[in-house]
Backbone and ligand atoms as CSV (ligand in chain L), in Angstrom:
chain,resi,resn,atom,element,x,y,z
A,1,PHE,N,N,46.545,102.362,27.159
A,1,PHE,CA,C,46.317,101.856,28.518
A,1,PHE,C,C,45.070,102.443,29.149
A,2,ALA,N,N,44.500,103.484,28.528
A,2,ALA,CA,C,43.254,104.047,29.054
A,2,ALA,C,C,42.678,105.042,28.053
A,3,ASP,N,N,41.471,105.490,28.328
A,3,ASP,CA,C,40.826,106.505,27.508
A,3,ASP,C,C,39.958,107.342,28.441
A,4,GLY,N,N,39.744,108.595,28.077
A,4,GLY,CA,C,38.828,109.435,28.842
A,4,GLY,C,C,39.523,110.577,29.551
A,5,ASP,N,N,38.819,111.119,30.529
A,5,ASP,CA,C,39.239,112.332,31.233
A,5,ASP,C,C,40.052,111.970,32.482
A,6,PRO,N,N,41.302,112.397,32.543
A,6,PRO,CA,C,42.111,112.101,33.736
A,6,PRO,C,C,41.537,112.732,35.009
A,7,ASN,N,N,40.630,113.703,34.855
A,7,ASN,CA,C,39.980,114.299,36.023
A,7,ASN,C,C,38.597,113.699,36.271
A,8,ALA,N,N,38.316,112.572,35.637
A,8,ALA,CA,C,36.982,111.977,35.734
A,8,ALA,C,C,36.634,111.636,37.177
A,9,ARG,N,N,35.346,111.727,37.468
A,9,ARG,CA,C,34.865,111.339,38.801
A,9,ARG,C,C,34.503,109.872,38.825
A,10,LEU,N,N,34.275,109.299,37.625
A,10,LEU,CA,C,33.863,107.901,37.526
A,10,LEU,C,C,34.838,107.150,36.627
A,11,MET,N,N,35.303,105.993,37.111
A,11,MET,CA,C,36.259,105.181,36.349
A,11,MET,C,C,35.689,103.790,36.108
A,12,PHE,N,N,35.737,103.348,34.862
A,12,PHE,CA,C,35.334,101.990,34.503
A,12,PHE,C,C,36.577,101.129,34.319
A,13,VAL,N,N,36.505,99.900,34.820
A,13,VAL,CA,C,37.625,98.973,34.652
A,13,VAL,C,C,37.115,97.686,34.008
A,14,GLY,N,N,37.677,97.361,32.833
A,14,GLY,CA,C,37.326,96.127,32.129
A,14,GLY,C,C,38.388,95.065,32.338
A,15,GLU,N,N,38.410,94.091,31.432
A,15,GLU,CA,C,39.324,92.962,31.593
A,15,GLU,C,C,40.644,93.171,30.852
A,16,GLY,N,N,40.545,93.336,29.550
A,16,GLY,CA,C,41.755,93.505,28.758
A,16,GLY,C,C,41.386,93.755,27.318
A,17,PRO,N,N,42.325,94.241,26.508
A,17,PRO,CA,C,42.017,94.548,25.111
A,17,PRO,C,C,41.664,93.300,24.302
A,18,GLY,N,N,40.696,93.453,23.404
A,18,GLY,CA,C,40.411,92.430,22.403
A,18,GLY,C,C,41.079,92.840,21.094
A,19,ALA,N,N,40.673,92.221,19.986
A,19,ALA,CA,C,41.325,92.480,18.697
A,19,ALA,C,C,41.194,93.947,18.280
A,20,ASP,N,N,39.973,94.511,18.398
A,20,ASP,CA,C,39.756,95.910,17.971
A,20,ASP,C,C,40.563,96.877,18.816
A,21,GLU,N,N,40.575,96.614,20.121
A,21,GLU,CA,C,41.310,97.483,21.056
A,21,GLU,C,C,42.807,97.419,20.765
A,22,ASP,N,N,43.271,96.205,20.427
A,22,ASP,CA,C,44.680,95.987,20.117
A,22,ASP,C,C,45.068,96.794,18.877
A,23,MET,N,N,44.189,96.776,17.870
A,23,MET,CA,C,44.443,97.497,16.615
A,23,MET,C,C,44.495,98.997,16.845
A,24,GLN,N,N,43.519,99.504,17.629
A,24,GLN,CA,C,43.387,100.967,17.779
A,24,GLN,C,C,44.172,101.518,18.958
A,25,GLY,N,N,44.603,100.634,19.834
A,25,GLY,CA,C,45.357,101.110,20.997
A,25,GLY,C,C,44.496,101.853,22.001
A,26,LEU,N,N,43.200,101.539,22.025
A,26,LEU,CA,C,42.276,102.181,22.971
A,26,LEU,C,C,41.376,101.119,23.586
A,27,PRO,N,N,41.008,101.293,24.864
A,27,PRO,CA,C,40.103,100.321,25.477
A,27,PRO,C,C,38.659,100.493,24.998
A,28,PHE,N,N,37.951,99.400,24.944
A,28,PHE,CA,C,36.503,99.397,24.662
A,28,PHE,C,C,36.131,100.191,23.412
A,29,VAL,N,N,36.687,99.759,22.285
A,29,VAL,CA,C,36.310,100.364,21.000
A,29,VAL,C,C,35.646,99.359,20.059
A,30,GLY,N,N,35.549,98.080,20.462
A,30,GLY,CA,C,34.867,97.072,19.644
A,30,GLY,C,C,33.397,96.978,20.017
A,31,LYS,N,N,32.820,95.789,19.822
A,31,LYS,CA,C,31.373,95.605,20.085
A,31,LYS,C,C,31.025,95.878,21.543
A,32,ALA,N,N,31.831,95.333,22.463
A,32,ALA,CA,C,31.578,95.568,23.886
A,32,ALA,C,C,31.712,97.061,24.192
A,33,GLY,N,N,32.637,97.708,23.509
A,33,GLY,CA,C,32.840,99.149,23.693
A,33,GLY,C,C,31.635,99.964,23.254
A,34,GLN,N,N,31.005,99.507,22.163
A,34,GLN,CA,C,29.799,100.221,21.711
A,34,GLN,C,C,28.703,100.135,22.755
A,35,LEU,N,N,28.567,98.937,23.352
A,35,LEU,CA,C,27.551,98.808,24.409
A,35,LEU,C,C,27.944,99.652,25.623
A,36,LEU,N,N,29.222,99.646,25.967
A,36,LEU,CA,C,29.656,100.493,27.099
A,36,LEU,C,C,29.353,101.965,26.792
A,37,ASN,N,N,29.620,102.391,25.568
A,37,ASN,CA,C,29.285,103.771,25.184
A,37,ASN,C,C,27.801,104.048,25.373
A,38,ASN,N,N,26.964,103.085,24.961
A,38,ASN,CA,C,25.513,103.266,25.129
A,38,ASN,C,C,25.130,103.330,26.599
A,39,MET,N,N,25.810,102.538,27.421
A,39,MET,CA,C,25.526,102.541,28.862
A,39,MET,C,C,25.897,103.907,29.452
A,40,ILE,N,N,27.036,104.435,29.007
A,40,ILE,CA,C,27.484,105.743,29.505
A,40,ILE,C,C,26.509,106.831,29.051
A,41,THR,N,N,26.065,106.744,27.800
A,41,THR,CA,C,25.095,107.712,27.273
A,41,THR,C,C,23.780,107.630,28.042
A,42,ALA,N,N,23.352,106.399,28.357
A,42,ALA,CA,C,22.096,106.211,29.104
A,42,ALA,C,C,22.186,106.857,30.484
A,43,MET,N,N,23.403,106.956,31.005
A,43,MET,CA,C,23.595,107.611,32.306
A,43,MET,C,C,23.587,109.132,32.162
A,44,GLY,N,N,23.479,109.604,30.934
A,44,GLY,CA,C,23.491,111.048,30.702
A,44,GLY,C,C,24.901,111.610,30.685
A,45,LEU,N,N,25.871,110.730,30.472
A,45,LEU,CA,C,27.273,111.158,30.471
A,45,LEU,C,C,27.867,110.982,29.078
A,46,LYS,N,N,29.052,111.543,28.919
A,46,LYS,CA,C,29.795,111.350,27.677
A,46,LYS,C,C,31.017,110.481,27.984
A,47,ARG,N,N,31.409,109.692,27.003
A,47,ARG,CA,C,32.588,108.837,27.171
A,47,ARG,C,C,33.812,109.669,27.552
A,48,GLU,N,N,33.912,110.884,26.990
A,48,GLU,CA,C,35.082,111.741,27.255
A,48,GLU,C,C,35.092,112.255,28.701
A,49,GLN,N,N,33.961,112.081,29.390
A,49,GLN,CA,C,33.813,112.589,30.762
A,49,GLN,C,C,34.268,111.583,31.809
A,50,VAL,N,N,34.317,110.304,31.420
A,50,VAL,CA,C,34.687,109.256,32.374
A,50,VAL,C,C,36.083,108.747,32.014
A,51,TYR,N,N,36.600,107.840,32.825
A,51,TYR,CA,C,37.923,107.265,32.558
A,51,TYR,C,C,37.760,105.758,32.409
A,52,ILE,N,N,38.371,105.205,31.375
A,52,ILE,CA,C,38.170,103.791,31.048
A,52,ILE,C,C,39.518,103.093,30.958
A,53,ALA,N,N,39.667,102.018,31.716
A,53,ALA,CA,C,40.925,101.265,31.686
A,53,ALA,C,C,40.617,99.772,31.788
A,54,ASN,N,N,41.646,98.970,31.648
A,54,ASN,CA,C,41.518,97.523,31.752
A,54,ASN,C,C,42.473,96.981,32.803
A,55,VAL,N,N,42.189,95.766,33.259
A,55,VAL,CA,C,43.114,95.120,34.195
A,55,VAL,C,C,44.433,94.830,33.477
A,56,VAL,N,N,44.372,94.109,32.353
A,56,VAL,CA,C,45.617,93.839,31.625
A,56,VAL,C,C,45.704,94.759,30.407
A,57,LYS,N,N,46.920,95.098,30.067
A,57,LYS,CA,C,47.145,96.140,29.061
A,57,LYS,C,C,47.481,95.578,27.694
A,58,CYS,N,N,47.772,94.266,27.633
A,58,CYS,CA,C,48.047,93.607,26.356
A,58,CYS,C,C,46.975,92.560,26.105
A,59,ARG,N,N,46.699,92.317,24.828
A,59,ARG,CA,C,45.649,91.360,24.477
A,59,ARG,C,C,46.093,89.931,24.763
A,60,PRO,N,N,45.356,89.230,25.624
A,60,PRO,CA,C,45.678,87.824,25.842
A,60,PRO,C,C,45.394,87.030,24.562
A,61,PRO,N,N,46.268,86.066,24.200
A,61,PRO,CA,C,46.065,85.278,22.983
A,61,PRO,C,C,44.670,84.674,22.940
A,62,GLU,N,N,44.025,84.767,21.787
A,62,GLU,CA,C,42.662,84.220,21.574
A,62,GLU,C,C,41.664,84.794,22.573
A,63,ASN,N,N,41.954,85.949,23.136
A,63,ASN,CA,C,41.063,86.589,24.121
A,63,ASN,C,C,40.813,85.714,25.352
A,64,ARG,N,N,41.761,84.865,25.679
A,64,ARG,CA,C,41.555,84.050,26.875
A,64,ARG,C,C,41.561,84.948,28.115
A,65,THR,N,N,40.995,84.421,29.196
A,65,THR,CA,C,40.999,85.162,30.461
A,65,THR,C,C,42.451,85.373,30.898
A,66,PRO,N,N,42.788,86.582,31.370
A,66,PRO,CA,C,44.171,86.800,31.814
A,66,PRO,C,C,44.565,85.814,32.914
A,67,LEU,N,N,45.818,85.387,32.876
A,67,LEU,CA,C,46.333,84.472,33.894
A,67,LEU,C,C,46.573,85.241,35.189
A,68,PRO,N,N,46.558,84.544,36.331
A,68,PRO,CA,C,46.784,85.218,37.612
A,68,PRO,C,C,48.062,86.062,37.623
A,69,GLU,N,N,49.143,85.547,37.027
A,69,GLU,CA,C,50.396,86.333,37.060
A,69,GLU,C,C,50.304,87.566,36.157
A,70,GLU,N,N,49.535,87.471,35.077
A,70,GLU,CA,C,49.334,88.641,34.209
A,70,GLU,C,C,48.513,89.706,34.946
A,71,MET,N,N,47.490,89.239,35.672
A,71,MET,CA,C,46.658,90.171,36.443
A,71,MET,C,C,47.473,90.826,37.549
A,72,GLU,N,N,48.365,90.050,38.125
A,72,GLU,CA,C,49.207,90.554,39.210
A,72,GLU,C,C,50.134,91.673,38.693
A,73,ILE,N,N,50.784,91.395,37.547
A,73,ILE,CA,C,51.762,92.359,37.019
A,73,ILE,C,C,51.065,93.613,36.505
A,74,CYS,N,N,50.045,93.431,35.630
A,74,CYS,CA,C,49.349,94.601,35.083
A,74,CYS,C,C,48.498,95.277,36.154
A,75,GLY,N,N,48.065,94.504,37.144
A,75,GLY,CA,C,47.248,95.060,38.218
A,75,GLY,C,C,47.974,96.173,38.961
A,76,GLN,N,N,49.275,96.026,39.106
A,76,GLN,CA,C,50.083,97.074,39.764
A,76,GLN,C,C,49.944,98.400,39.017
A,77,TYR,N,N,49.959,98.277,37.696
A,77,TYR,CA,C,49.812,99.450,36.824
A,77,TYR,C,C,48.414,100.055,36.998
A,78,LEU,N,N,47.408,99.165,36.999
A,78,LEU,CA,C,46.023,99.624,37.176
A,78,LEU,C,C,45.869,100.358,38.506
A,79,PHE,N,N,46.447,99.810,39.568
A,79,PHE,CA,C,46.315,100.438,40.888
A,79,PHE,C,C,46.902,101.858,40.847
A,80,ARG,N,N,48.020,101.999,40.142
A,80,ARG,CA,C,48.629,103.339,40.047
A,80,ARG,C,C,47.770,104.276,39.218
A,81,GLN,N,N,47.138,103.724,38.182
A,81,GLN,CA,C,46.212,104.557,37.400
A,81,GLN,C,C,45.096,105.078,38.307
A,82,ILE,N,N,44.540,104.195,39.119
A,82,ILE,CA,C,43.442,104.618,40.001
A,82,ILE,C,C,43.944,105.682,40.982
A,83,MET,N,N,45.155,105.495,41.474
A,83,MET,CA,C,45.691,106.459,42.447
A,83,MET,C,C,45.928,107.822,41.806
A,84,VAL,N,N,46.261,107.837,40.519
A,84,VAL,CA,C,46.464,109.109,39.806
A,84,VAL,C,C,45.111,109.769,39.515
A,85,ILE,N,N,44.159,108.987,39.052
A,85,ILE,CA,C,42.852,109.538,38.651
A,85,ILE,C,C,42.027,109.925,39.880
A,86,LYS,N,N,42.173,109.172,40.944
A,86,LYS,CA,C,41.399,109.396,42.172
A,86,LYS,C,C,39.906,109.581,41.882
A,87,PRO,N,N,39.270,108.593,41.256
A,87,PRO,CA,C,37.834,108.755,40.956
A,87,PRO,C,C,37.017,108.724,42.243
A,88,LYS,N,N,35.805,109.276,42.138
A,88,LYS,CA,C,34.893,109.235,43.291
A,88,LYS,C,C,34.308,107.846,43.452
A,89,ALA,N,N,34.198,107.124,42.341
A,89,ALA,CA,C,33.725,105.741,42.381
A,89,ALA,C,C,34.289,104.970,41.197
A,90,ILE,N,N,34.342,103.658,41.379
A,90,ILE,CA,C,34.863,102.759,40.348
A,90,ILE,C,C,33.760,101.796,39.957
A,91,CYS,N,N,33.637,101.537,38.654
A,91,CYS,CA,C,32.738,100.483,38.185
A,91,CYS,C,C,33.589,99.353,37.637
A,92,ALA,N,N,33.552,98.208,38.305
A,92,ALA,CA,C,34.287,97.027,37.848
A,92,ALA,C,C,33.390,96.241,36.903
A,93,LEU,N,N,33.819,96.139,35.646
A,93,LEU,CA,C,33.013,95.455,34.635
A,93,LEU,C,C,33.436,93.991,34.541
A,94,GLY,N,N,32.643,93.118,35.141
A,94,GLY,CA,C,32.896,91.686,35.019
A,94,GLY,C,C,33.801,91.111,36.085
A,95,GLY,N,N,33.938,89.811,36.019
A,95,GLY,CA,C,34.624,89.045,37.061
A,95,GLY,C,C,36.115,89.319,37.153
A,96,THR,N,N,36.774,89.519,36.033
A,96,THR,CA,C,38.223,89.739,36.084
A,96,THR,C,C,38.540,91.041,36.813
A,97,ALA,N,N,37.804,92.104,36.485
A,97,ALA,CA,C,38.024,93.392,37.168
A,97,ALA,C,C,37.688,93.266,38.652
A,98,ALA,N,N,36.596,92.562,38.956
A,98,ALA,CA,C,36.206,92.383,40.363
A,98,ALA,C,C,37.293,91.631,41.125
A,99,LYS,N,N,37.817,90.587,40.502
A,99,LYS,CA,C,38.843,89.771,41.148
A,99,LYS,C,C,40.122,90.581,41.357
A,100,ALA,N,N,40.515,91.327,40.326
A,100,ALA,CA,C,41.765,92.104,40.411
A,100,ALA,C,C,41.660,93.193,41.478
A,101,LEU,N,N,40.484,93.821,41.591
A,101,LEU,CA,C,40.364,94.977,42.489
A,101,LEU,C,C,39.950,94.584,43.902
A,102,LEU,N,N,39.218,93.501,44.026
A,102,LEU,CA,C,38.725,93.123,45.356
A,102,LEU,C,C,39.449,91.905,45.922
A,103,GLY,N,N,40.216,91.230,45.077
A,103,GLY,CA,C,40.935,90.041,45.539
A,103,GLY,C,C,40.001,88.956,46.033
A,104,THR,N,N,38.806,88.910,45.441
A,104,THR,CA,C,37.820,87.943,45.892
A,104,THR,C,C,37.577,86.889,44.820
A,105,LYS,N,N,37.082,85.745,45.252
A,105,LYS,CA,C,36.721,84.705,44.280
A,105,LYS,C,C,35.225,84.737,43.987
A,106,GLU,N,N,34.486,85.588,44.715
A,106,GLU,CA,C,33.034,85.674,44.503
A,106,GLU,C,C,32.738,86.109,43.068
A,107,GLY,N,N,31.669,85.577,42.512
A,107,GLY,CA,C,31.290,85.929,41.146
A,107,GLY,C,C,30.529,87.241,41.091
A,108,VAL,N,N,30.350,87.728,39.872
A,108,VAL,CA,C,29.663,89.003,39.640
A,108,VAL,C,C,28.243,88.979,40.198
A,109,THR,N,N,27.549,87.861,40.011
A,109,THR,CA,C,26.147,87.773,40.444
A,109,THR,C,C,26.013,88.041,41.940
A,110,LYS,N,N,26.970,87.552,42.718
A,110,LYS,CA,C,26.939,87.767,44.172
A,110,LYS,C,C,27.360,89.184,44.537
A,111,LEU,N,N,28.353,89.714,43.829
A,111,LEU,CA,C,28.955,90.989,44.222
A,111,LEU,C,C,28.158,92.205,43.759
A,112,ARG,N,N,27.540,92.109,42.619
A,112,ARG,CA,C,26.914,93.278,41.986
A,112,ARG,C,C,25.750,93.814,42.847
A,113,GLY,N,N,25.470,95.077,42.652
A,113,GLY,CA,C,24.317,95.676,43.329
A,113,GLY,C,C,24.628,96.223,44.702
A,114,ASN,N,N,25.730,95.805,45.296
A,114,ASN,CA,C,26.110,96.296,46.629
A,114,ASN,C,C,27.449,97.018,46.533
A,115,TRP,N,N,27.580,98.060,47.321
A,115,TRP,CA,C,28.840,98.811,47.303
A,115,TRP,C,C,29.963,97.982,47.908
A,116,GLN,N,N,31.081,98.000,47.205
A,116,GLN,CA,C,32.323,97.417,47.693
A,116,GLN,C,C,33.293,98.588,47.814
A,117,SER,N,N,34.546,98.299,48.114
A,117,SER,CA,C,35.498,99.408,48.214
A,117,SER,C,C,36.885,98.965,47.769
A,118,TRP,N,N,37.550,99.848,47.044
A,118,TRP,CA,C,38.956,99.640,46.705
A,118,TRP,C,C,39.758,100.723,47.434
A,119,HIS,N,N,40.471,100.339,48.458
A,119,HIS,CA,C,41.267,101.296,49.247
A,119,HIS,C,C,40.462,102.560,49.568
A,120,GLY,N,N,39.232,102.358,50.004
A,120,GLY,CA,C,38.411,103.484,50.435
A,120,GLY,C,C,37.602,104.138,49.325
A,121,ILE,N,N,37.858,103.767,48.072
A,121,ILE,CA,C,37.058,104.326,46.969
A,121,ILE,C,C,35.877,103.388,46.720
A,122,PRO,N,N,34.634,103.918,46.815
A,122,PRO,CA,C,33.465,103.072,46.592
A,122,PRO,C,C,33.510,102.404,45.210
A,123,LEU,N,N,33.202,101.140,45.187
A,123,LEU,CA,C,33.315,100.345,43.950
A,123,LEU,C,C,32.052,99.530,43.748
A,124,MET,N,N,31.508,99.614,42.545
A,124,MET,CA,C,30.336,98.808,42.187
A,124,MET,C,C,30.743,97.810,41.108
A,125,VAL,N,N,30.454,96.545,41.363
A,125,VAL,CA,C,30.683,95.516,40.339
A,125,VAL,C,C,29.413,95.412,39.507
A,126,THR,N,N,29.571,95.312,38.198
A,126,THR,CA,C,28.413,94.966,37.372
A,126,THR,C,C,28.857,94.040,36.249
A,127,TYR,N,N,27.893,93.621,35.442
A,127,TYR,CA,C,28.196,92.677,34.368
A,127,TYR,C,C,29.070,93.318,33.301
A,128,HIS,N,N,29.942,92.516,32.721
A,128,HIS,CA,C,30.765,92.986,31.606
A,128,HIS,C,C,29.871,93.178,30.378
A,129,PRO,N,N,30.083,94.249,29.608
A,129,PRO,CA,C,29.258,94.460,28.409
A,129,PRO,C,C,29.246,93.250,27.460
A,130,SER,N,N,30.352,92.523,27.353
A,130,SER,CA,C,30.369,91.330,26.467
A,130,SER,C,C,29.360,90.293,26.935
A,131,TYR,N,N,29.219,90.185,28.259
A,131,TYR,CA,C,28.238,89.258,28.832
A,131,TYR,C,C,26.826,89.726,28.480
A,132,LEU,N,N,26.619,91.032,28.560
A,132,LEU,CA,C,25.288,91.598,28.298
A,132,LEU,C,C,24.911,91.499,26.822
A,133,LEU,N,N,25.906,91.325,25.955
A,133,LEU,CA,C,25.621,91.223,24.519
A,133,LEU,C,C,25.080,89.852,24.137
A,134,ARG,N,N,25.289,88.852,24.998
A,134,ARG,CA,C,24.812,87.505,24.642
A,134,ARG,C,C,23.300,87.445,24.788
A,135,PRO,N,N,22.608,86.921,23.785
A,135,PRO,CA,C,21.140,86.990,23.752
A,135,PRO,C,C,20.460,86.357,24.966
A,136,TYR,N,N,21.072,85.309,25.539
A,136,TYR,CA,C,20.429,84.623,26.668
A,136,TYR,C,C,20.678,85.333,28.002
A,137,ASN,N,N,21.393,86.451,27.986
A,137,ASN,CA,C,21.657,87.171,29.243
A,137,ASN,C,C,20.902,88.501,29.311
A,138,GLN,N,N,19.824,88.625,28.550
A,138,GLN,CA,C,19.157,89.929,28.443
A,138,GLN,C,C,18.581,90.420,29.776
A,139,ASN,N,N,18.186,89.477,30.661
A,139,ASN,CA,C,17.663,89.883,31.976
A,139,ASN,C,C,18.690,90.669,32.771
A,140,ALA,N,N,19.945,90.316,32.572
A,140,ALA,CA,C,21.018,90.962,33.332
A,140,ALA,C,C,21.122,92.449,32.996
A,141,LYS,N,N,20.609,92.851,31.830
A,141,LYS,CA,C,20.679,94.266,31.444
A,141,LYS,C,C,19.931,95.147,32.454
A,142,HIS,N,N,18.791,94.647,32.944
A,142,HIS,CA,C,18.026,95.413,33.938
A,142,HIS,C,C,18.855,95.604,35.207
A,143,GLU,N,N,19.509,94.516,35.610
A,143,GLU,CA,C,20.335,94.586,36.827
A,143,GLU,C,C,21.505,95.541,36.620
A,144,ALA,N,N,22.128,95.465,35.457
A,144,ALA,CA,C,23.262,96.356,35.168
A,144,ALA,C,C,22.804,97.817,35.236
A,145,TRP,N,N,21.603,98.078,34.732
A,145,TRP,CA,C,21.087,99.448,34.746
A,145,TRP,C,C,20.868,99.927,36.186
A,146,GLU,N,N,20.409,99.023,37.056
A,146,GLU,CA,C,20.262,99.377,38.479
A,146,GLU,C,C,21.625,99.752,39.071
A,147,ASP,N,N,22.643,98.985,38.723
A,147,ASP,CA,C,23.998,99.245,39.234
A,147,ASP,C,C,24.502,100.605,38.751
A,148,LEU,N,N,24.269,100.882,37.471
A,148,LEU,CA,C,24.745,102.147,36.893
A,148,LEU,C,C,24.037,103.338,37.534
A,149,LYS,N,N,22.749,103.177,37.838
A,149,LYS,CA,C,22.013,104.271,38.485
A,149,LYS,C,C,22.580,104.562,39.872
A,150,LYS,N,N,22.943,103.500,40.595
A,150,LYS,CA,C,23.559,103.708,41.919
A,150,LYS,C,C,24.856,104.495,41.794
A,151,LEU,N,N,25.656,104.113,40.812
A,151,LEU,CA,C,26.930,104.819,40.587
A,151,LEU,C,C,26.671,106.279,40.251
A,152,LEU,N,N,25.746,106.488,39.331
A,152,LEU,CA,C,25.431,107.829,38.863
A,152,LEU,C,C,25.008,108.733,40.009
A,153,HIS,N,N,24.083,108.240,40.838
A,153,HIS,CA,C,23.596,109.076,41.935
A,153,HIS,C,C,24.680,109.328,42.953
A,154,PHE,N,N,25.483,108.298,43.212
A,154,PHE,CA,C,26.552,108.517,44.196
A,154,PHE,C,C,27.559,109.544,43.693
A,155,VAL,N,N,27.914,109.438,42.426
A,155,VAL,CA,C,29.012,110.268,41.893
A,155,VAL,C,C,28.562,111.687,41.593
A,156,TYR,N,N,27.337,111.849,41.114
A,156,TYR,CA,C,26.958,113.166,40.576
A,156,TYR,C,C,25.876,113.898,41.372
A,157,ASP,N,N,25.227,113.248,42.355
A,157,ASP,CA,C,24.171,113.966,43.097
A,157,ASP,C,C,24.770,114.987,44.061
L,1,LIG,N1,N,36.662,94.021,26.876
L,1,LIG,C1,C,37.378,94.515,27.894
L,1,LIG,O1,O,37.329,94.028,28.996
L,1,LIG,N2,N,38.139,95.558,27.655
L,1,LIG,C2,C,38.211,96.143,26.477
L,1,LIG,O2,O,38.936,97.107,26.359
L,1,LIG,C3,C,37.443,95.619,25.434
L,1,LIG,C4,C,36.673,94.553,25.654
């Protein structure tokens, strides 16, 4: 249901496990996970230093987007995880995490780059690593890096 340091100051929230995550029982260990690891390294951090969780805890069939009722049920669990970890800031990776945490229909493009809040905890939405892996979305990598720098300075300065 999560990976990383329970005392982490920074928490990442993704969508849900894919095939690799399902096999290993850990979030973000497949291709998207490798990119997330690189993003964390680029921030000068270690994966073991942050906390990583997903909105839904079971792999949706064929990796489909979680259904609203699945997000609702697993979201309760996610909210409790956040309350236990009490991070200084949250990074919502992609639209599903943004929707689950902010209850908004706005897309990532509109939300990213500006601070949002989850029950008083500053929250930054950015692109999901799977989105950033697609060759035609390479421009978004620059924007994602801007978002990560904001998080980094807020959390660690
Ligand atoms: N994508 C996610 O959103 N979460 C994972 O754990 C892996 C891929």
